C-alpha positions as CSV (number, residue, x, y, z in Angstrom):
1,M,-38.5,-30.8,38.9
2,I,-40.5,-29.6,35.9
3,T,-38.7,-28.4,32.7
4,K,-40.2,-25.2,31.4
5,V,-39.8,-24.4,27.7
6,K,-39.5,-20.7,27.1
7,D,-37.9,-18.7,24.3
8,I,-35.6,-15.9,25.1
9,I,-35.4,-12.9,22.7
10,V,-32.3,-10.7,22.8
11,T,-31.2,-7.7,20.7
12,R,-27.7,-8.3,19.3
13,G,-25.1,-6.5,21.4
14,D,-27.5,-5.6,24.3
15,S,-27.5,-6.6,27.9
16,K,-30.1,-9.1,29.0
17,G,-30.8,-10.9,32.2
18,F,-33.3,-13.0,34.0
19,N,-33.9,-14.4,37.5
20,F,-34.8,-17.9,38.4
21,R,-35.9,-19.4,41.7
22,V,-35.2,-22.8,43.2
23,R,-37.2,-23.8,46.3
24,D,-37.4,-27.0,48.3
25,R,-40.7,-28.7,49.1
26,Q,-41.2,-26.5,52.1
27,G,-40.8,-23.4,50.0
28,Q,-37.3,-22.5,51.3
29,A,-34.6,-21.2,49.0
30,T,-32.2,-23.9,47.9
31,T,-28.5,-23.3,47.5
32,L,-27.2,-24.7,44.2
33,D,-24.0,-26.6,44.0
34,G,-23.7,-25.7,40.3
35,A,-25.6,-23.9,37.5
36,T,-24.8,-23.6,33.8
37,F,-26.6,-21.5,31.1
38,S,-25.5,-22.7,27.7
39,V,-26.2,-21.5,24.2
40,K,-25.5,-23.5,21.0
41,E,-26.1,-22.9,17.3
42,N,-27.2,-26.5,16.8
43,L,-28.2,-29.1,19.4
44,D,-25.6,-31.6,18.3
45,D,-22.7,-29.0,18.3
46,S,-19.8,-29.7,20.6
47,V,-18.9,-26.0,20.8
48,Y,-21.0,-23.5,22.7
49,V,-21.8,-20.0,21.4
50,F,-21.3,-18.9,25.1
51,Q,-21.9,-20.2,28.6
52,K,-22.5,-18.7,32.0
53,T,-21.7,-20.6,35.2
54,L,-22.3,-20.1,38.9
55,S,-20.2,-17.0,39.9
56,L,-19.2,-16.4,36.3
57,G,-22.4,-14.8,34.9
58,I,-24.8,-16.5,37.3
59,S,-25.1,-15.0,40.8
60,Q,-27.2,-15.6,43.9
61,L,-29.3,-12.7,45.0
62,D,-30.0,-11.7,48.6
63,N,-33.5,-13.2,48.5
64,G,-32.2,-16.6,47.4
65,D,-33.1,-16.2,43.8
66,Y,-30.4,-16.5,41.1
67,Y,-29.6,-14.1,38.2
68,V,-28.2,-14.9,34.8
69,K,-26.5,-11.9,33.2
70,I,-26.0,-11.9,29.4
71,E,-23.3,-9.3,28.5
72,P,-23.3,-7.3,25.2
73,A,-20.1,-9.1,24.2
74,D,-21.9,-12.5,24.4
75,T,-24.2,-11.6,21.4
76,E,-22.6,-8.7,19.5
77,G,-20.9,-10.9,17.0
78,L,-23.7,-13.4,16.5
79,E,-25.7,-14.0,13.3
80,L,-29.3,-13.0,13.5
81,Q,-31.0,-16.3,14.0
82,K,-32.4,-18.7,16.6
83,Y,-30.0,-20.7,18.7
84,Y,-30.8,-23.3,21.4
85,Y,-30.2,-22.8,25.2
86,D,-30.8,-24.6,28.4
87,L,-30.2,-23.9,32.1
88,Q,-28.8,-26.9,34.0
89,I,-28.6,-26.9,37.8
90,E,-27.0,-29.2,40.3
91,I,-28.2,-29.9,43.9
92,G,-26.0,-32.4,45.6
93,D,-25.7,-35.4,43.2
94,D,-28.9,-34.5,41.3
95,V,-28.9,-32.6,38.0
96,Y,-31.9,-30.9,36.6
97,T,-32.8,-28.8,33.5
98,P,-35.5,-26.5,34.7
99,L,-35.4,-24.2,31.6
100,K,-34.7,-24.6,27.9
101,G,-35.8,-23.2,24.6
102,R,-34.8,-21.1,21.6
103,F,-32.4,-18.1,22.0
104,D,-33.5,-15.7,19.4
105,V,-31.0,-13.0,18.4
106,R,-32.7,-10.1,16.7
107,W,-31.4,-7.1,14.9
108,D,-30.3,-3.8,16.3
109,V,-30.3,-0.4,14.6
110,T,-28.0,1.6,16.8
111,E,-24.5,0.3,17.1
């Protein structure tokens, strides 16, 4: 599985979400055994800014894709800066990180 590096830009205190797709070699939707979306201030931190897991912020859609939902409460108290994130998935005994990058929290005017 290829790891894609992509930055995510969020407005502090707003909702944000994105879909991701996992397919087998025949192009069929793959059911995940686990999925975790993690955000940290620094790569070597032992504490997460927030996390989403399968059924707790990550849900499977009817078409087999998955959706990561970032709630306003996840970012409303964060400093305006760039954090680090990754998306780790589990299929059987295998663990993959298909997506990672910077999580850029930007300013908001309306509160």
